[in-house]
TORKOL-4160 file (C-alpha; in steps of 0.2 Angstrom, whole numbers, padded with zeros to 4 digits, m for minus):
421
<pt num="1" X="0000" Y="0000" Z="0000"/>
<pt num="2" X="0008" Y="0017" Z="m0005"/>
<pt num="3" X="0011" Y="0029" Z="0008"/>
<pt num="4" X="0005" Y="0047" Z="0006"/>
<pt num="5" X="0007" Y="0063" Z="0017"/>
<pt num="6" X="m0011" Y="0067" Z="0022"/>
<pt num="7" X="m0017" Y="0083" Z="0034"/>
<pt num="8" X="m0029" Y="0081" Z="0048"/>
<pt num="9" X="m0045" Y="0090" Z="0049"/>
<pt num="10" X="m0046" Y="0106" Z="0059"/>
<pt num="11" X="m0061" Y="0110" Z="0070"/>
<pt num="12" X="m0076" Y="0105" Z="0056"/>
<pt num="13" X="m0085" Y="0121" Z="0050"/>
<pt num="14" X="m0095" Y="0116" Z="0034"/>
<pt num="15" X="m0082" Y="0127" Z="0024"/>
<pt num="16" X="m0069" Y="0121" Z="0036"/>
<pt num="17" X="m0071" Y="0104" Z="0032"/>
<pt num="18" X="m0071" Y="0106" Z="0012"/>
<pt num="19" X="m0056" Y="0115" Z="0012"/>
<pt num="20" X="m0046" Y="0106" Z="0022"/>
<pt num="21" X="m0051" Y="0089" Z="0016"/>
<pt num="22" X="m0049" Y="0097" Z="m0002"/>
<pt num="23" X="m0029" Y="0101" Z="0005"/>
<pt num="24" X="m0029" Y="0082" Z="0009"/>
<pt num="25" X="m0033" Y="0077" Z="m0007"/>
<pt num="26" X="m0020" Y="0088" Z="m0017"/>
<pt num="27" X="m0007" Y="0079" Z="m0008"/>
<pt num="28" X="m0014" Y="0063" Z="m0016"/>
<pt num="29" X="m0013" Y="0057" Z="m0034"/>
<pt num="30" X="m0030" Y="0055" Z="m0041"/>
<pt num="31" X="m0028" Y="0044" Z="m0054"/>
<pt num="32" X="m0044" Y="0040" Z="m0067"/>
<pt num="33" X="m0034" Y="0029" Z="m0077"/>
<pt num="34" X="m0037" Y="0009" Z="m0073"/>
<pt num="35" X="m0020" Y="0001" Z="m0070"/>
<pt num="36" X="m0016" Y="m0013" Z="m0084"/>
<pt num="37" X="m0020" Y="m0027" Z="m0073"/>
<pt num="38" X="m0038" Y="m0021" Z="m0069"/>
<pt num="39" X="m0043" Y="m0018" Z="m0087"/>
<pt num="40" X="m0056" Y="m0029" Z="m0095"/>
<pt num="41" X="m0048" Y="m0046" Z="m0101"/>
<pt num="42" X="m0053" Y="m0062" Z="m0105"/>
<pt num="43" X="m0050" Y="m0075" Z="m0092"/>
<pt num="44" X="m0049" Y="m0092" Z="m0091"/>
<pt num="45" X="m0060" Y="m0099" Z="m0077"/>
<pt num="46" X="m0063" Y="m0117" Z="m0071"/>
<pt num="47" X="m0078" Y="m0119" Z="m0080"/>
<pt num="48" X="m0092" Y="m0112" Z="m0088"/>
<pt num="49" X="m0103" Y="m0098" Z="m0079"/>
<pt num="50" X="m0117" Y="m0105" Z="m0075"/>
<pt num="51" X="m0127" Y="m0089" Z="m0073"/>
<pt num="52" X="m0120" Y="m0072" Z="m0081"/>
<pt num="53" X="m0134" Y="m0060" Z="m0076"/>
<pt num="54" X="m0132" Y="m0055" Z="m0057"/>
<pt num="55" X="m0141" Y="m0042" Z="m0047"/>
<pt num="56" X="m0130" Y="m0038" Z="m0029"/>
<pt num="57" X="m0137" Y="m0026" Z="m0017"/>
<pt num="58" X="m0130" Y="m0011" Z="m0007"/>
<pt num="59" X="m0134" Y="0000" Z="0007"/>
<pt num="60" X="m0127" Y="0020" Z="0003"/>
<pt num="61" X="m0111" Y="0017" Z="0016"/>
<pt num="62" X="m0093" Y="0020" Z="0011"/>
<pt num="63" X="m0089" Y="0001" Z="0016"/>
<pt num="64" X="m0100" Y="m0003" Z="m0002"/>
<pt num="65" X="m0085" Y="0002" Z="m0011"/>
<pt num="66" X="m0081" Y="m0014" Z="m0018"/>
<pt num="67" X="m0096" Y="m0018" Z="m0024"/>
<pt num="68" X="m0098" Y="m0001" Z="m0033"/>
<pt num="69" X="m0080" Y="m0001" Z="m0037"/>
<pt num="70" X="m0081" Y="m0020" Z="m0047"/>
<pt num="71" X="m0094" Y="m0013" Z="m0056"/>
<pt num="72" X="m0088" Y="0004" Z="m0059"/>
<pt num="73" X="m0070" Y="m0003" Z="m0066"/>
<pt num="74" X="m0077" Y="m0017" Z="m0076"/>
<pt num="75" X="m0070" Y="m0031" Z="m0067"/>
<pt num="76" X="m0089" Y="m0039" Z="m0066"/>
<pt num="77" X="m0086" Y="m0040" Z="m0086"/>
<pt num="78" X="m0069" Y="m0046" Z="m0085"/>
<pt num="79" X="m0075" Y="m0060" Z="m0076"/>
<pt num="80" X="m0089" Y="m0065" Z="m0088"/>
<pt num="81" X="m0103" Y="m0056" Z="m0077"/>
<pt num="82" X="m0116" Y="m0045" Z="m0080"/>
<pt num="83" X="m0120" Y="m0036" Z="m0066"/>
<pt num="84" X="m0133" Y="m0024" Z="m0059"/>
<pt num="85" X="m0128" Y="m0015" Z="m0042"/>
<pt num="86" X="m0145" Y="m0011" Z="m0034"/>
<pt num="87" X="m0146" Y="0003" Z="m0021"/>
<pt num="88" X="m0158" Y="m0004" Z="m0005"/>
<pt num="89" X="m0165" Y="0007" Z="0006"/>
<pt num="90" X="m0163" Y="m0004" Z="0023"/>
<pt num="91" X="m0154" Y="m0019" Z="0028"/>
<pt num="92" X="m0172" Y="m0027" Z="0031"/>
<pt num="93" X="m0174" Y="m0025" Z="0011"/>
<pt num="94" X="m0156" Y="m0032" Z="0008"/>
<pt num="95" X="m0161" Y="m0048" Z="0019"/>
<pt num="96" X="m0179" Y="m0051" Z="0012"/>
<pt num="97" X="m0172" Y="m0049" Z="m0005"/>
<pt num="98" X="m0159" Y="m0059" Z="m0001"/>
<pt num="99" X="m0168" Y="m0075" Z="0007"/>
<pt num="100" X="m0182" Y="m0074" Z="m0008"/>
<pt num="101" X="m0167" Y="m0073" Z="m0020"/>
<pt num="102" X="m0173" Y="m0056" Z="m0028"/>
<pt num="103" X="m0154" Y="m0052" Z="m0025"/>
<pt num="104" X="m0141" Y="m0065" Z="m0028"/>
<pt num="105" X="m0128" Y="m0057" Z="m0018"/>
<pt num="106" X="m0126" Y="m0040" Z="m0007"/>
<pt num="107" X="m0115" Y="m0028" Z="0004"/>
<pt num="108" X="m0122" Y="m0033" Z="0021"/>
<pt num="109" X="m0118" Y="m0033" Z="0038"/>
<pt num="110" X="m0110" Y="m0049" Z="0047"/>
<pt num="111" X="m0123" Y="m0054" Z="0057"/>
<pt num="112" X="m0139" Y="m0052" Z="0047"/>
<pt num="113" X="m0132" Y="m0066" Z="0038"/>
<pt num="114" X="m0133" Y="m0075" Z="0055"/>
<pt num="115" X="m0147" Y="m0070" Z="0059"/>
<pt num="116" X="m0156" Y="m0076" Z="0044"/>
<pt num="117" X="m0148" Y="m0092" Z="0044"/>
<pt num="118" X="m0156" Y="m0094" Z="0062"/>
<pt num="119" X="m0172" Y="m0088" Z="0056"/>
<pt num="120" X="m0170" Y="m0074" Z="0070"/>
<pt num="121" X="m0185" Y="m0062" Z="0066"/>
<pt num="122" X="m0186" Y="m0069" Z="0048"/>
<pt num="123" X="m0189" Y="m0084" Z="0037"/>
<pt num="124" X="m0175" Y="m0095" Z="0040"/>
<pt num="125" X="m0162" Y="m0098" Z="0025"/>
<pt num="126" X="m0145" Y="m0107" Z="0024"/>
<pt num="127" X="m0134" Y="m0092" Z="0023"/>
<pt num="128" X="m0116" Y="m0091" Z="0016"/>
<pt num="129" X="m0103" Y="m0078" Z="0019"/>
<pt num="130" X="m0090" Y="m0078" Z="0004"/>
<pt num="131" X="m0078" Y="m0064" Z="0011"/>
<pt num="132" X="m0076" Y="m0049" Z="0020"/>
<pt num="133" X="m0077" Y="m0032" Z="0013"/>
<pt num="134" X="m0070" Y="m0020" Z="0026"/>
<pt num="135" X="m0063" Y="m0018" Z="0044"/>
<pt num="136" X="m0063" Y="m0003" Z="0054"/>
<pt num="137" X="m0073" Y="0013" Z="0050"/>
<pt num="138" X="m0088" Y="0013" Z="0058"/>
<pt num="139" X="m0092" Y="0025" Z="0075"/>
<pt num="140" X="m0105" Y="0030" Z="0087"/>
<pt num="141" X="m0110" Y="0046" Z="0086"/>
<pt num="142" X="m0119" Y="0056" Z="0099"/>
<pt num="143" X="m0128" Y="0072" Z="0100"/>
<pt num="144" X="m0122" Y="0090" Z="0102"/>
<pt num="145" X="m0137" Y="0091" Z="0116"/>
<pt num="146" X="m0128" Y="0077" Z="0124"/>
<pt num="147" X="m0113" Y="0088" Z="0122"/>
<pt num="148" X="m0122" Y="0105" Z="0131"/>
<pt num="149" X="m0123" Y="0094" Z="0148"/>
<pt num="150" X="m0107" Y="0087" Z="0148"/>
<pt num="151" X="m0109" Y="0071" Z="0141"/>
<pt num="152" X="m0090" Y="0069" Z="0128"/>
<pt num="153" X="m0088" Y="0049" Z="0132"/>
<pt num="154" X="m0095" Y="0035" Z="0140"/>
<pt num="155" X="m0091" Y="0037" Z="0158"/>
<pt num="156" X="m0100" Y="0053" Z="0156"/>
<pt num="157" X="m0116" Y="0045" Z="0148"/>
<pt num="158" X="m0116" Y="0033" Z="0160"/>
<pt num="159" X="m0119" Y="0046" Z="0174"/>
<pt num="160" X="m0130" Y="0054" Z="0166"/>
<pt num="161" X="m0140" Y="0041" Z="0160"/>
<pt num="162" X="m0142" Y="0036" Z="0180"/>
<pt num="163" X="m0150" Y="0052" Z="0183"/>
<pt num="164" X="m0165" Y="0045" Z="0176"/>
<pt num="165" X="m0172" Y="0064" Z="0172"/>
<pt num="166" X="m0179" Y="0058" Z="0155"/>
<pt num="167" X="m0178" Y="0042" Z="0142"/>
<pt num="168" X="m0163" Y="0043" Z="0132"/>
<pt num="169" X="m0163" Y="0034" Z="0113"/>
<pt num="170" X="m0150" Y="0026" Z="0103"/>
<pt num="171" X="m0151" Y="0019" Z="0086"/>
<pt num="172" X="m0143" Y="0007" Z="0076"/>
<pt num="173" X="m0145" Y="m0001" Z="0059"/>
<pt num="174" X="m0152" Y="m0019" Z="0061"/>
<pt num="175" X="m0156" Y="m0029" Z="0076"/>
<pt num="176" X="m0143" Y="m0044" Z="0072"/>
<pt num="177" X="m0132" Y="m0033" Z="0063"/>
<pt num="178" X="m0114" Y="m0026" Z="0066"/>
<pt num="179" X="m0120" Y="m0008" Z="0072"/>
<pt num="180" X="m0131" Y="m0015" Z="0086"/>
<pt num="181" X="m0116" Y="m0026" Z="0091"/>
<pt num="182" X="m0104" Y="m0011" Z="0093"/>
<pt num="183" X="m0117" Y="0000" Z="0101"/>
<pt num="184" X="m0122" Y="m0015" Z="0113"/>
<pt num="185" X="m0104" Y="m0018" Z="0119"/>
<pt num="186" X="m0098" Y="0000" Z="0120"/>
<pt num="187" X="m0115" Y="0003" Z="0132"/>
<pt num="188" X="m0113" Y="m0012" Z="0142"/>
<pt num="189" X="m0095" Y="m0009" Z="0144"/>
<pt num="190" X="m0098" Y="0008" Z="0151"/>
<pt num="191" X="m0111" Y="0000" Z="0164"/>
<pt num="192" X="m0126" Y="0004" Z="0154"/>
<pt num="193" X="m0138" Y="m0009" Z="0149"/>
<pt num="194" X="m0144" Y="m0006" Z="0131"/>
<pt num="195" X="m0160" Y="m0015" Z="0133"/>
<pt num="196" X="m0167" Y="m0008" Z="0150"/>
<pt num="197" X="m0156" Y="0007" Z="0153"/>
<pt num="198" X="m0162" Y="0016" Z="0137"/>
<pt num="199" X="m0173" Y="0016" Z="0122"/>
<pt num="200" X="m0166" Y="0007" Z="0105"/>
<pt num="201" X="m0173" Y="0009" Z="0090"/>
<pt num="202" X="m0170" Y="0002" Z="0073"/>
<pt num="203" X="m0166" Y="0017" Z="0058"/>
<pt num="204" X="m0159" Y="0014" Z="0042"/>
<pt num="205" X="m0141" Y="0020" Z="0041"/>
<pt num="206" X="m0146" Y="0035" Z="0028"/>
<pt num="207" X="m0157" Y="0042" Z="0040"/>
<pt num="208" X="m0148" Y="0044" Z="0054"/>
<pt num="209" X="m0140" Y="0060" Z="0053"/>
<pt num="210" X="m0159" Y="0068" Z="0048"/>
<pt num="211" X="m0167" Y="0060" Z="0064"/>
<pt num="212" X="m0154" Y="0065" Z="0073"/>
<pt num="213" X="m0156" Y="0083" Z="0068"/>
<pt num="214" X="m0174" Y="0082" Z="0072"/>
<pt num="215" X="m0170" Y="0074" Z="0089"/>
<pt num="216" X="m0178" Y="0056" Z="0087"/>
<pt num="217" X="m0162" Y="0051" Z="0096"/>
<pt num="218" X="m0148" Y="0055" Z="0107"/>
<pt num="219" X="m0135" Y="0043" Z="0099"/>
<pt num="220" X="m0132" Y="0030" Z="0085"/>
<pt num="221" X="m0120" Y="0018" Z="0077"/>
<pt num="222" X="m0117" Y="0019" Z="0060"/>
<pt num="223" X="m0106" Y="0017" Z="0047"/>
<pt num="224" X="m0097" Y="0031" Z="0037"/>
<pt num="225" X="m0099" Y="0044" Z="0030"/>
<pt num="226" X="m0114" Y="0045" Z="0043"/>
<pt num="227" X="m0105" Y="0048" Z="0058"/>
<pt num="228" X="m0092" Y="0062" Z="0048"/>
<pt num="229" X="m0108" Y="0070" Z="0042"/>
<pt num="230" X="m0117" Y="0072" Z="0058"/>
<pt num="231" X="m0100" Y="0083" Z="0063"/>
<pt num="232" X="m0101" Y="0093" Z="0045"/>
<pt num="233" X="m0119" Y="0099" Z="0051"/>
<pt num="234" X="m0116" Y="0103" Z="0067"/>
<pt num="235" X="m0128" Y="0090" Z="0075"/>
<pt num="236" X="m0116" Y="0078" Z="0083"/>
<pt num="237" X="m0099" Y="0071" Z="0090"/>
<pt num="238" X="m0089" Y="0055" Z="0089"/>
<pt num="239" X="m0090" Y="0048" Z="0107"/>
<pt num="240" X="m0080" Y="0033" Z="0099"/>
<pt num="241" X="m0074" Y="0024" Z="0083"/>
<pt num="242" X="m0078" Y="0004" Z="0082"/>
<pt num="243" X="m0060" Y="0003" Z="0079"/>
<pt num="244" X="m0056" Y="0008" Z="0096"/>
<pt num="245" X="m0068" Y="m0005" Z="0101"/>
<pt num="246" X="m0060" Y="m0019" Z="0091"/>
<pt num="247" X="m0046" Y="m0014" Z="0081"/>
<pt num="248" X="m0048" Y="m0023" Z="0063"/>
<pt num="249" X="m0064" Y="m0031" Z="0067"/>
<pt num="250" X="m0075" Y="m0038" Z="0055"/>
<pt num="251" X="m0087" Y="m0026" Z="0047"/>
<pt num="252" X="m0098" Y="m0029" Z="0030"/>
<pt num="253" X="m0097" Y="m0046" Z="0020"/>
<pt num="254" X="m0100" Y="m0052" Z="0002"/>
<pt num="255" X="m0116" Y="m0063" Z="0008"/>
<pt num="256" X="m0128" Y="m0073" Z="m0001"/>
<pt num="257" X="m0140" Y="m0089" Z="0001"/>
<pt num="258" X="m0131" Y="m0108" Z="0000"/>
<pt num="259" X="m0142" Y="m0112" Z="m0013"/>
<pt num="260" X="m0135" Y="m0099" Z="m0025"/>
<pt num="261" X="m0117" Y="m0106" Z="m0019"/>
<pt num="262" X="m0121" Y="m0123" Z="m0022"/>
<pt num="263" X="m0131" Y="m0120" Z="m0038"/>
<pt num="264" X="m0118" Y="m0107" Z="m0046"/>
<pt num="265" X="m0102" Y="m0112" Z="m0040"/>
<pt num="266" X="m0092" Y="m0105" Z="m0056"/>
<pt num="267" X="m0101" Y="m0090" Z="m0056"/>
<pt num="268" X="m0097" Y="m0086" Z="m0037"/>
<pt num="269" X="m0081" Y="m0089" Z="m0038"/>
<pt num="270" X="m0080" Y="m0076" Z="m0054"/>
<pt num="271" X="m0090" Y="m0063" Z="m0042"/>
<pt num="272" X="m0077" Y="m0066" Z="m0029"/>
<pt num="273" X="m0063" Y="m0061" Z="m0038"/>
<pt num="274" X="m0070" Y="m0047" Z="m0047"/>
<pt num="275" X="m0072" Y="m0040" Z="m0028"/>
<pt num="276" X="m0056" Y="m0045" Z="m0023"/>
<pt num="277" X="m0048" Y="m0035" Z="m0036"/>
<pt num="278" X="m0059" Y="m0021" Z="m0033"/>
<pt num="279" X="m0053" Y="m0022" Z="m0015"/>
<pt num="280" X="m0035" Y="m0022" Z="m0018"/>
<pt num="281" X="m0039" Y="m0007" Z="m0029"/>
<pt num="282" X="m0047" Y="0003" Z="m0016"/>
<pt num="283" X="m0035" Y="m0001" Z="m0003"/>
<pt num="284" X="m0022" Y="0009" Z="m0013"/>
<pt num="285" X="m0023" Y="0026" Z="m0006"/>
<pt num="286" X="m0018" Y="0034" Z="m0022"/>
<pt num="287" X="m0034" Y="0026" Z="m0029"/>
<pt num="288" X="m0045" Y="0032" Z="m0015"/>
<pt num="289" X="m0049" Y="0051" Z="m0022"/>
<pt num="290" X="m0056" Y="0044" Z="m0037"/>
<pt num="291" X="m0064" Y="0030" Z="m0026"/>
<pt num="292" X="m0073" Y="0044" Z="m0014"/>
<pt num="293" X="m0080" Y="0055" Z="m0030"/>
<pt num="294" X="m0087" Y="0040" Z="m0037"/>
<pt num="295" X="m0097" Y="0031" Z="m0022"/>
<pt num="296" X="m0101" Y="0049" Z="m0018"/>
<pt num="297" X="m0112" Y="0050" Z="m0033"/>
<pt num="298" X="m0131" Y="0049" Z="m0030"/>
<pt num="299" X="m0134" Y="0034" Z="m0037"/>
<pt num="300" X="m0123" Y="0026" Z="m0024"/>
<pt num="301" X="m0119" Y="0035" Z="m0008"/>
<pt num="302" X="m0125" Y="0052" Z="m0012"/>
<pt num="303" X="m0116" Y="0064" Z="m0001"/>
<pt num="304" X="m0100" Y="0075" Z="m0004"/>
<pt num="305" X="m0083" Y="0066" Z="m0008"/>
<pt num="306" X="m0075" Y="0078" Z="0006"/>
<pt num="307" X="m0087" Y="0070" Z="0019"/>
<pt num="308" X="m0080" Y="0052" Z="0012"/>
<pt num="309" X="m0065" Y="0054" Z="0008"/>
<pt num="310" X="m0057" Y="0062" Z="0026"/>
<pt num="311" X="m0060" Y="0045" Z="0037"/>
<pt num="312" X="m0054" Y="0035" Z="0021"/>
<pt num="313" X="m0039" Y="0043" Z="0023"/>
<pt num="314" X="m0039" Y="0041" Z="0042"/>
<pt num="315" X="m0040" Y="0060" Z="0045"/>
<pt num="316" X="m0051" Y="0060" Z="0060"/>
<pt num="317" X="m0059" Y="0074" Z="0070"/>
<pt num="318" X="m0073" Y="0069" Z="0082"/>
<pt num="319" X="m0082" Y="0085" Z="0084"/>
<pt num="320" X="m0075" Y="0091" Z="0100"/>
<pt num="321" X="m0059" Y="0099" Z="0096"/>
<pt num="322" X="m0047" Y="0082" Z="0094"/>
<pt num="323" X="m0041" Y="0078" Z="0076"/>
<pt num="324" X="m0030" Y="0063" Z="0074"/>
<pt num="325" X="m0022" Y="0052" Z="0061"/>
<pt num="326" X="m0029" Y="0035" Z="0062"/>
<pt num="327" X="m0018" Y="0019" Z="0058"/>
<pt num="328" X="m0034" Y="0010" Z="0059"/>
<pt num="329" X="m0045" Y="0018" Z="0046"/>
<pt num="330" X="m0055" Y="0007" Z="0034"/>
<pt num="331" X="m0047" Y="m0006" Z="0024"/>
<pt num="332" X="m0054" Y="m0017" Z="0010"/>
<pt num="333" X="m0039" Y="m0029" Z="0008"/>
<pt num="334" X="m0024" Y="m0028" Z="0019"/>
<pt num="335" X="m0014" Y="m0041" Z="0010"/>
<pt num="336" X="m0030" Y="m0053" Z="0010"/>
<pt num="337" X="m0033" Y="m0050" Z="0031"/>
<pt num="338" X="m0049" Y="m0041" Z="0028"/>
<pt num="339" X="m0057" Y="m0053" Z="0015"/>
<pt num="340" X="m0053" Y="m0072" Z="0024"/>
<pt num="341" X="m0070" Y="m0078" Z="0032"/>
<pt num="342" X="m0064" Y="m0082" Z="0050"/>
<pt num="343" X="m0074" Y="m0094" Z="0060"/>
<pt num="344" X="m0070" Y="m0085" Z="0074"/>
<pt num="345" X="m0077" Y="m0069" Z="0067"/>
<pt num="346" X="m0094" Y="m0077" Z="0064"/>
<pt num="347" X="m0092" Y="m0087" Z="0081"/>
<pt num="348" X="m0091" Y="m0069" Z="0090"/>
<pt num="349" X="m0107" Y="m0063" Z="0082"/>
<pt num="350" X="m0116" Y="m0077" Z="0087"/>
<pt num="351" X="m0110" Y="m0076" Z="0107"/>
<pt num="352" X="m0117" Y="m0057" Z="0104"/>
<pt num="353" X="m0133" Y="m0062" Z="0099"/>
<pt num="354" X="m0134" Y="m0075" Z="0113"/>
<pt num="355" X="m0129" Y="m0062" Z="0126"/>
<pt num="356" X="m0143" Y="m0050" Z="0121"/>
<pt num="357" X="m0156" Y="m0064" Z="0119"/>
<pt num="358" X="m0158" Y="m0064" Z="0101"/>
<pt num="359" X="m0154" Y="m0082" Z="0102"/>
<pt num="360" X="m0163" Y="m0090" Z="0115"/>
<pt num="361" X="m0151" Y="m0103" Z="0121"/>
<pt num="362" X="m0132" Y="m0109" Z="0117"/>
<pt num="363" X="m0129" Y="m0118" Z="0102"/>
<pt num="364" X="m0113" Y="m0125" Z="0092"/>
<pt num="365" X="m0105" Y="m0110" Z="0088"/>
<pt num="366" X="m0091" Y="m0118" Z="0079"/>
<pt num="367" X="m0102" Y="m0129" Z="0070"/>
<pt num="368" X="m0115" Y="m0114" Z="0064"/>
<pt num="369" X="m0099" Y="m0104" Z="0058"/>
<pt num="370" X="m0093" Y="m0120" Z="0048"/>
<pt num="371" X="m0110" Y="m0119" Z="0039"/>
<pt num="372" X="m0109" Y="m0101" Z="0035"/>
<pt num="373" X="m0092" Y="m0094" Z="0031"/>
<pt num="374" X="m0085" Y="m0102" Z="0015"/>
<pt num="375" X="m0066" Y="m0103" Z="0021"/>
<pt num="376" X="m0064" Y="m0119" Z="0008"/>
<pt num="377" X="m0070" Y="m0107" Z="m0007"/>
<pt num="378" X="m0063" Y="m0092" Z="m0001"/>
<pt num="379" X="m0045" Y="m0101" Z="m0002"/>
<pt num="380" X="m0047" Y="m0109" Z="m0016"/>
<pt num="381" X="m0050" Y="m0092" Z="m0025"/>
<pt num="382" X="m0039" Y="m0081" Z="m0015"/>
<pt num="383" X="m0024" Y="m0095" Z="m0021"/>
<pt num="384" X="m0030" Y="m0094" Z="m0038"/>
<pt num="385" X="m0026" Y="m0074" Z="m0038"/>
<pt num="386" X="m0010" Y="m0075" Z="m0026"/>
<pt num="387" X="m0016" Y="m0069" Z="m0012"/>
<pt num="388" X="m0010" Y="m0075" Z="0004"/>
<pt num="389" X="m0022" Y="m0085" Z="0017"/>
<pt num="390" X="m0020" Y="m0088" Z="0036"/>
<pt num="391" X="m0016" Y="m0105" Z="0040"/>
<pt num="392" X="m0029" Y="m0106" Z="0055"/>
<pt num="393" X="m0048" Y="m0099" Z="0054"/>
<pt num="394" X="m0049" Y="m0096" Z="0072"/>
<pt num="395" X="m0040" Y="m0082" Z="0083"/>
<pt num="396" X="m0042" Y="m0075" Z="0100"/>
<pt num="397" X="m0046" Y="m0057" Z="0100"/>
<pt num="398" X="m0045" Y="m0043" Z="0115"/>
<pt num="399" X="m0057" Y="m0031" Z="0114"/>
<pt num="400" X="m0056" Y="m0012" Z="0120"/>
<pt num="401" X="m0060" Y="m0018" Z="0139"/>
<pt num="402" X="m0047" Y="m0030" Z="0140"/>
<pt num="403" X="m0060" Y="m0044" Z="0138"/>
<pt num="404" X="m0052" Y="m0059" Z="0129"/>
<pt num="405" X="m0061" Y="m0069" Z="0116"/>
<pt num="406" X="m0058" Y="m0087" Z="0113"/>
<pt num="407" X="m0066" Y="m0095" Z="0100"/>
<pt num="408" X="m0064" Y="m0111" Z="0107"/>
<pt num="409" X="m0072" Y="m0105" Z="0123"/>
<pt num="410" X="m0088" Y="m0097" Z="0115"/>
<pt num="411" X="m0100" Y="m0104" Z="0132"/>
<pt num="412" X="m0090" Y="m0097" Z="0144"/>
<pt num="413" X="m0085" Y="m0081" Z="0134"/>
<pt num="414" X="m0105" Y="m0077" Z="0134"/>
<pt num="415" X="m0108" Y="m0082" Z="0153"/>
<pt num="416" X="m0092" Y="m0068" Z="0158"/>
<pt num="417" X="m0102" Y="m0053" Z="0154"/>
<pt num="418" X="m0113" Y="m0043" Z="0169"/>
<pt num="419" X="m0122" Y="m0035" Z="0159"/>
<pt num="420" X="m0133" Y="m0045" Z="0147"/>
<pt num="421" X="m0152" Y="m0046" Z="0143"/>
């Protein structure tokens, strides 16, 4: 990955935000030319594609970039696919369309796939996670109204909630999704029960800012650019990033049904190759200016490219006067670490579904993860592209509160939390 000198944003005003982002852009080579390795050319696959016309869904978030850019760069066509990328209104719509076969695959929340696989809140359908799409790059935003009464972090929020002066409302994007789990984990680590101490609601990502603007909630967890946009619009501040909760955490995935994988194996491989190439392209920092311009368009995220670009470059400002260069910005490839579908990542999400009562009893967590996460298929595709894969699909993690997650001790991990449903 190329290193480029970048600037932190100053305290944000609308004008200052745009000017500082422009300064950052000035130091980066914005290439509109697709390298020869990404240009369309014939590919000798392992067999004929069973299906060539696909519809792949996405939600307007920065981390839809690998799906969008695979289309914009002609990478789907390179691998013989005619893909329509479909902008969806909500994660519930993505889930339903995947389960019903109206979408062939999607940019989707990690935990949503597991929820559908287990039939939590929806029709039960055997699902498949083909690969990860990004690590990091989400945040928890609190309203400026909370800032005005002295709340700047989890500890001060806990003191305010304990006063019980009124009900505080927090939003996430989908009950079994990543944003719900980051919000709940952060609140729980700060002594706040997300189901008894506050009101918990679900809002689609693009509607977060508008709902906070009119006072419908006090905080939310969502992907970018809707945290940066709250600062840009001067209605909220970043209490924490999700990479501060869990460094290099898994986030969105390329998801589909197991039926699709079984019925169209060569098509699935071709789709994965296209998205992997797009992931490599986006992770080159010199390309991110162009990516931000493209995905910021009305057909995709529909947000000013400076709002998208800043945090894509690791240039963070929290709305409280702090600026920093975050080395754990949103990553799409990271030498393949982002894309490998670790079983342990699936197990972690399952433990949180159990912790918060979405799963009513303990299950064989590892067995379910092995059903969903397509490690063998991903390994085959990655090796065919000379992308390194880890030797072990299980790994131990430590989150920001110091609690160690050992995927081989999932039941013990669930029972260790003091705050749970």
